[in-house]
N, C-alpha and C positions, 0 to 999 in steps of 0.2 A: 119468411126467409128470403134473403137477397143472395144472388149468385154473382161472383166475379169470375169472368172468363179471362184467362191469361193468353194473350196472343203475341208471341214473340218469334224468335228464330231468325237465322241469317241465311237459310237456304243452301247450305253446303252439302247435305247428305243426299239430296235428290237432284243434284246438278245433272244435266244442264237446264231442266225445266224450272227448277227453283234457283233463285239468286238473291242478292241483297235486297231487292225490291219486291220479290215474290216468294215468300216462305212456303213451306210444304203444305200448310193448311189451305192455301188458295189454289192448288192445282185441281182442275176439274177433270178427274179421271175415274171417279166413282159413279155408279149408276143408281138412279132412283127406281122405284117399282114400275114407273112408266117409261123406263129406259132413257131418261134424260141424264146427261152428265152433270155432276155436282162436285163441289170441293168438300174437304173435311169440315171447314167452318160452316158451310151451308148445311151440311148433314147434321152437325151438332145443334145448330140453331133451329132446324126443323124438328129435331127430337125434343129439344127444350120446349118448343111451342106445343108439341103434342101432349105434354104433361102439365102445361100451364106455367112453366117456369121462365119462358122467354120474356114475359112482361115484367119479371122481377130481376132480370139479368143486366149486367153491365160488362162491357169489354174494355180491358185495360191494354193499351198497346202504344207503340212509338209512333211518331209523326209519319214515318214512311209508310205505315200500313193503313192509315185512316182512309185514303182514297179507295184502296182495294176493298176494305171492309164495307164501305158505303156502296161500292159498285156491286158487290155480291149479296149484301144483306139489306140494302136500302138506306135512306137518309135518316130513318127514325130510330135506328139502333143506338142505344146510349153508349157513348165511348168516353173513356177517361184516358187522356193523353199524357204519357210520360214525357217530361222535358228531355230526357236522354235515357239510353239503355243502361240499367243498373241491376239486373238480375231480379229474382222473384221476391225476395224480401222487400226491397224498396217499392216494387210494383204493387204488392199486396198492401203495404203500408199506405201508399198514396191513395189507393182505392178506398181503404178503410177510413182515412181522414176525409176523403171526398163524401162518402156516404154519411158520415157524422156531421160534418160542418156545412156541406152544400145541400145534400138531400134532407138532412135533419133527422136521421134515424136515432132511435133510442139506443143506449148502450146495451140494452138487453136483447136487441135484434140479433138473430143468428145469421152469420155470413158464411157462405160456402164457396170455396175456391176450386175451380176446375180448369184443367188445360183445355185449350180449344180444339186440339187435334187428336184426341183419343178416338179410336174406332171401337164402338160399343153397340150392343143391341138396345132396343127401346126400353127393355125392362130395367136397364142400368139406371135410368133417370128416376124410376120409381124408388130405387134404393137410395139415390141421392136425396130425395124428399124426406126419407126417414132420418137423415142426419139432424134435422131441426129438432125432432122429438127426442133423439138420443142426447143431444146437448142439454135440452131442458130437463130431461129426466135424471141425468147423471150429475155428479159433481165435477165432471171432467172439464179441463180447460180447453182441450182439443178433441175433436172426433174425426176419425179417418175412415176411408174405405180401403180394404185390402182385397186383392183378387186371388182367388184360389188358384194356385199354379197348375199348369198342365204339363210342365216339364221343368227340370232344374236349370233355369235360365241364369246366365251370368250377366245379362244386360240390365237387370232390375235390382232395386233395393228390396229388402225383405222386412216385414213387420213380424216380430216375434211375440206371440201371445203370452200373457202371464197367468191369467185366470179367466174362466168363463163368467159371463154376467147376463144370462138370458139370451136376448137377441144381439148382444154385443159382448166384447171381451176387453179386459184391461191389457194395455200394451206393456210388455216387459222391456223390450229394446229394439233397436234397428240394426240391420246389417247391410252395408252398402256394397252392391255388386260382388258377391262372393265367387269363389271358384265353383266349377260344376260339382265337385265332390262336396264342398261345404253347402252348396245349394240343396243337394239331395238330402243331406242330414237335416237342414232347416225344415224342408218339406215334411220329413218324418215327424217333426215336432209341431206340425200344423202352422208353420209360418206362411205368410201371405205375401204376394207381390205388393209393393207400395205403389199405388196408382197416382200419387201426387195430388190427392184430394184432401182438403182440410176444411173443417167447420169449427166455428168459434163464436162466442158472443162478441159483439163489436167492442164492448168495454174492455175485454181481455187484451186485445191488441193495442187499443188506445192507451191503456195503463202501461203496457210494455214500452211503448214509444216514449211516454213521459219519463219512465225510469231511466231511459237511455238519453234523456235530454233533448228529444226531438219535439218540435211544436205540433200541436193538433189542430191548428187553424190552417185551412187549406191553402190560402194564398201564401202564407209564410212558409208552409211545408214545401210548396213548389219552388220557392226561391232558394231553399236550402237543400233541394233534392240532390244536387251534385255532391253534397257532403256525406250522403249516406254510403255506407260500405257496400261494395258490390259483393253480395253474398246471397245464397239461396235461402228460401224460407225454411227448408228442411234443416240446414245447418244452423241458422241464426235463431230459430224458434222451436221447431219440432223436437230436435234432438236435445234441447236444453229444458224442455218441459217434462215434468215428471208425471202429471196426472192426465193420461191420454187413454181414450177408448177407441175401438175400431169396430166397424161392421165388416162381415165377410160377404163377398159377392162371388157366386159360382155361375158365371155366364161368360158371354163373348166379350173380350177386352183385348185390344191390340194397340201397340205403338207402331204406326205405319211410318216409321222414320227412315227406313232404308229401302232401296229398290227391291230387295228380296222379300221384305214383308209387304210392301205396297202392292206388288204385282200379284200377291195371293188374293187380293180383293178386287183386281181389275178383271171384269168379266170377259172382255174381248182381248184376244191376243194381239190384235192390230188396232191401234188408234191413230187415225191420220192416214196419209197416203203411203202405201207400201204393201209388200207381200212377204209372208214367211212361208218357206217351202214345206211340203208335207213331211219331210224327214226330220224336221225340227221338233223337239219335245220340250215343253215347259219353257218356251221362249216368248218374250213379249217385245213388241215394237210400239213405241210411243213417238209419233212424229208430228211436230208443230210447224214444220217447214212446208213450203208449197211444192217442193220437189219430192218424188217418190224415193223410198228406201227399200232395198231388197235384202232379205236375210236368207242365206242358203246353208243348209246342213249344220247349223249351230244349235245345240241344246243347252238348256239351263242358263240361258243368256238373256240379258236385257239390253235393248238398243233404244236409246233415247236421243232425239234430235230436236234442237230448238235454235233460235237465233243466237243463243249464248254459246253453243257448242254441240258436239256429238259425243255420246258415250256408248261404248261397246264393252260390256263387262259380264263376267261370270257372276251369277246372282249371289253365290256364296262369298265372293270377294267384294261385293258392293258396299258393305259397311266401312271399308277402308277409304271410301271416296272422299270423305270429309277432310282427311289428312292431306290428300293430294290436291284437292281444289283450293285448300287454304292458301296455296302459293299463287293462285291466279289473281291478278290485279287489273280488272277492266270494268267499265261501266256496264250495268245491265242492258241487254239488247232488246228486252221486251218488258213492258210494264202495263198493268191495269190501273186505271185511274177512276175517279168518281164519275167521269164523263164518258168513259169508254176504254180504249187501249191504244198503245202505239208500239211499233216494231222498228228498230233501227235497221235500215237497208244497207247503209254504207257510211264509213267515216274515213276522211282523208285529211292529212296535214300537208299543206302545200309548201314549196320551197321558200316562199316569202313569209312563212310563219303563220299564215291564215289557216283556219280549220274549216272544213266543209262536212256537214252532217246531214244525211238524208233519212227521213222517217216516213213510214206509212202510218197514218193516223185514222182511227175510226171513232167518230163522234156519234153516240147513240141518240135516237130521236128524242127530242125534248130536253136534251142535256146541252150544256154550254161550257166553253172555255172562259176563263176569267178575262176581265178587261185589264190589259197588262202592257208594260213597256219593257223593251230590251235596250241596254246601253252599249253592248259590245258586239251585237250581231244584227244583220238584216235577215229577212226570211222571204221565201217565195212559196206560196201554197197553190197547188194545182188540184182542182176538184176533179176526182175521178168517178164519183157516183154520189147521188143524193142531192137534196136541196137544203139550203140554210139561209140564215141572216148573218151578215158580216158588217162589223163596225170598224171603221178606220178613221182615227182622228175626229171623232164626233159625227161622222156620216154613216148612216145605216143604209144598206142596200141588200137586195136578194141576190143569192149566188146559186149556181147549179153546175152540173157536170160540164166540164170543159173550160170553166172560168179559171183564170190565172190571177192570183192576188199578190201584189208587190207590197211588202211591209218594210219600209226603210228603218234604219236605226232610230230609236227614240220615238217611233210612231206608236200611238195608242191603238190597240186592236183587240177584238173579241169575235167569237163565232158561236152561233146557236144552230143546232141541227133541227130542221123541220121534219125530215125523214132521216133514217140512218144515213150518215154522210161519211165518205172517205176522201182523204186528200193526201197528196205527197207533199211533204214539207222539206224544203232545203234551207238549212241554216248556214250562214257564212259570216265568219267574224274572227276576232283575235282570240277569243276564249269562249268556248261553247259549254257553259255550265248552268246548272239549275239555279244557282244564286243570281244569275243575270235575268231574273224575272221579278219585276216590281208590279204587284197586283193592286189595281185601283178599286176594283169591285168584283164580287164573286157571283151573286145571283143575277139572273137576267133582268129582273125588275130594277135592281140597283144600277145595273149597267145601262139600261135605257134612259136613266136620268142624266147620263152623260151625252146622249144623242143631241146634236145641235140641228141637224137637218137630215132629211131622207132623200137619198139619191134616186134618180130615175134613169140614169145612164146604164145600159146593160153591159157596156164595155168597161170591165174593171181591171183591165191589164195595166 
């Protein structure tokens, strides 16, 4: 069995920690058994590893999340990159075509699709492994996992059973986000929460794509990806398929998609610099800023602070956040990349039309920035800690704390950290955008092939 993990999201519901560049699954707010902070995607990957499924897993995601996935999971994690965001049906179809045409899997191979951000206990993944057997034993086209409800939720869809079939049951119908009264009635008839987990033989989806006129050769499929309808797998496939079975799971399962549900799993009431007064009850403070935050006399509240903004919200009201944040239009102020992270400290647009952007950049030991050129901006880097190697127009030299590096417009440049290295980057130009990066080489070995001579002068100003 192969596993496809869906990693998407735009980061609206957990603002200001999440943003367009850092979706909720990348927030390091959960604790491991040894009290280390980890993200949802790190937790799920660890759990998959514990049952032997990680080596059979692929993550499908957009280009914007690749660096962050590699930063948190390593460079060896298999990633299938969407050409653009087009919902879960196109993403699962792309992955299936990839597994068939690139990996070379048989059409009889069972593929299981999982969201990357579900909060579950380890036993859940043993249940996931059972899906392969159910698909092979039954004549069903799809096999699902339904969660035994703990209350009549209006946030989830429901799977309505038709008949029992030993350790699985036939699915009669689906009900999408019912009212609380309707949900209670569904639960009386043994309906389950729909966990968004699907298993099928690879040939089932490939045949479906062929009937819809889509190619099943990977390169051709990628070129025509923009033509696929933006629609969920539930609507396009699951609700149109008659022969479906499901397994029931009675255990821990949560969607940590809002601040009120996420804080239920955050062990410490204070993360980061700050204090909550003793008369506060059920209040959480999550602070990514370097300045302290004080919370006095407020109960059932979440306070979250990051370079993107500050949130003070009643936990019960936090699900409305997505609708409010949707009106914000500004660049992410914090991003994780394959080489480390950066935080925007200041942005100014001058009277003459020039823009000035100041960042604090952390480059992890052994990682490197690409060898690149900018055509619309110059940069100044001031090393504030650590040691590294710096290349400017073919010259390589060592750099360390206190060095100031001038990078003119159209200068070729790259950096590798020998130890963890931090520097302040000041960009100045007519247009400060990510598109003004032309990458000449990515790996340090390839970059070194561009070195023409090694400098010996310690003065790099």
